[in-house]
N, C-alpha and C positions, 0 to 999 in steps of 0.2 A: 360518149361519143355523141352528136349531136342529133337530133330527129327532125327529119324536114317533110315538112303535111307534102303527101300527095294530091296530085293533080286527077281531079274525074276525066275521063274521057268528053261528054257531053257537060259545056258550062253555059248557064246562061247567063243572061245580061246581069244581075245581080247576083252573081256568081263571082264574075270577075270585076264589078265593082267592088266586093268584100276584098276581095284579092288585091286591088289598086289600095284600097285604105290600109290593107293591113303592111305592104309593102313600105306606105309612104310613114307607118307608124315604126315599121320596122330602122327606115332611114333615119327619122328624127331621133329616135333613140341614138342610132349609133353617132351621129353627129356630136350628138351631146356628149358623149360617152368621150370619143377624141379633143372636142374641144377641152373639158374636163385633164383628160391626159398633158394636153397642150401647153396650157395652165400650169399645171405641177410641176411639169419637165423644165418648160421654163424661170420656174420659180425657184429651182435647186439651184445651190451653190455652184459652180465648178470646182472641184479640186484636180483639174491638170497642168501639169507643168511639167513643160517639155524642155531640152535642151536639144536645138538643133543648129540647123548650117545656115539654111533662112526658114522663116515661118512658112514660106509658100509650100516647103516636105510635108506641111501636114494637111494631112487630107480632109478632114472633117470636123474644123474647129467648135466648138461651142464657145457660146458668151458668157467671158471670165474667165474664160482659159488664160495660160500664161506662158509663155515663153521666154528663151533664152535664146537669140539671134547670133552665135560663134561666128558669123559673117561681116554681120553691125556691132558686136561685142556691147549691145543691148538686148534689156528688157524689153516684150512686146507685150499689151493684154489685146486681146479680141474683147473689142466690144461695141455697143450700137451706138449710131450715132444718127439719129434717125430713123430713116427708113431702112438703113444701112449698116453692115456690120463688114467689122474689116479689122488688122493688125493696127495696133497706135504703138507707139515709143511710150514707156512707163516712168523713163528715166531722161 
C-alpha cells in the first residue's frame, strides 16, 4: 500500500515551495512513464483479427487490426494515414 506524506497544519512559504517542487517532480516522472508506455503500446504489433458484419461494430480497434467485413466481402485493416487512423480495404 502506498504511503502518502502528511501535511503540517502550519506551513511556511519555504514548505509550500518545497511541496510544489516535489509535485512538479512527480508530475514529470508520471509524464515520462506514460510516454514510455504509449511508445511500447504503439510499437507492439496487433494480432486481433475480427469477423464482423461491418467494421463499425468494432468498439476500440488498434492500429494494425484486421477484420473481414461480411457486408462488403472484403478484408479491412485499421491503418494510420497521416494524423488519422481508419479502416481501409486490404484487397
